[in-house]
C-alpha positions, 0 to 999 in steps of 0.5 A: 500500500502507498502513503495515504492520509487515512488508514481505515482499520477493520476487524471483520468477523462473520459478516458475509451478508453486510461486508460488501455494502460496508466496503462500498460505502468507503469506495463512495466517500467524497474524500478518497485519500485512504487505504484499508487494513482489514483483518478477518478474525477467524470467520467461518462464513464467506467473509474472507472471500468477500474481503479478498475480492475487494483486495483483488479489485482495488489492490492499491486500496486494500490489504487483507490479514487473517487470524488463525482463530477468533482473537477478539476486536482489541487484538485484531485492531492492533494487528491492523495498526501494524500495517497502518501508514496513514497520518489519521486512523479511521474505524469501520465495522463490516456491517455498517455504513459510512455516509459519503462526506464522513472522511471529508468532514473528519479530515478537515476538522483534524487538519484545522484543529491541531490540539484535537486527537480524536474526532467522532460523530453521532450515529444513525441506527438502522435495521432491516426495516430502515433507520429507527433512531439518531443518536447524540454526542457531547461536543467536547467531553470533559474528564468527568463525562468519561465515567458516565459512558464512552464519550466517543462512538468508536466506529465513526471515529478518526484518530491521529496515529500518534495518539494510538502510538502514545497509549500503545493501541488497544489493551488486549485483555478479556476483561475489556472485550466489548469495551476496548474502545471505551478503555482506549479513550480513557487511556488517551484522556489520561495521557492528556489527549483531547477529543471532539464530537461533530454534531452531524451524524456521519455514520449508520450503525446496523443495530436492531431495537432490542440489541442492547437488551441482549447484552450479556451480564459478563459484558456488563461486568466488563463495563463495570471494570472499565468504569473503575479504571476511568475512576482511578486513571482520571483521578475523579472525585469519590462521589463518582463511585456510583457510576461504576455500578450503573451497568449492573443496575441497568442489567437488572431492570425489567426488559421493557423499562430498559428499552424505553430508557435506552431509546429515550437516551438516544433521542 
C-alpha cells in the first residue's frame, strides 16, 4: 500500500451478508485519500472471500490479514495498526455504513484543529426495516463525562496515529472485550489527549431495537471494570463511585423499562 492520509482499520468477523455494502460505502466517500487494513478474525462464513475480492479489485486500496482463530476486536485492531501508514486512523465495522462526506468532514476538522486527537460523530441506527433512531454526542467531553459512558462512538471515529502510538493501541485483555474502545479513550484522556464530537451524524450503525437488551451480564461486568479504571486513571472525585455500578443496575431492570430508557437516551 502507498502513503495515504487515512488508514481505515477493520476487524471483520462473520459478516458475509453486510461486508460488501460496508466496503462500498468507503469506495463512495467524497474524500478518497485512504487505504484499508482489514483483518478477518477467524470467520467461518464467506467473509474472507468477500474481503479478498475487494483486495483483488482495488489492490492499491486494500490489504487483507487473517487470524488463525477468533482473537477478539482489541487484538485484531492492533494487528491492523501494524500495517497502518496513514497520518489519521479511521474505524469501520463490516456491517455498517459510512455516509459519503464522513472522511471529508473528519479530515478537515483534524487538519484545522491541531490540539484535537480524536474526532467522532453521532450515529444513525438502522435495521432491516430502515433507520429507527439518531443518536447524540457531547461536543467536547470533559474528564468527568468519561465515567458516565464512552464519550466517543468508536466506529465513526478518526484518530491521529500518534495518539494510538502514545497509549500503545488497544489493551488486549478479556476483561475489556466489548469495551476496548471505551478503555482506549480513557487511556488517551489520561495521557492528556483531547477529543471532539461533530454534531452531524456521519455514520449508520446496523443495530436492531432490542440489541442492547441482549447484552450479556459478563459484558456488563466488563463495563463495570472499565468504569473503575476511568475512576482511578482520571483521578475523579469519590462521589463518582456510583457510576461504576450503573451497568449492573441497568442489567437488572425489567426488559421493557430498559428499552424505553435506552431509546429515550438516544433521542
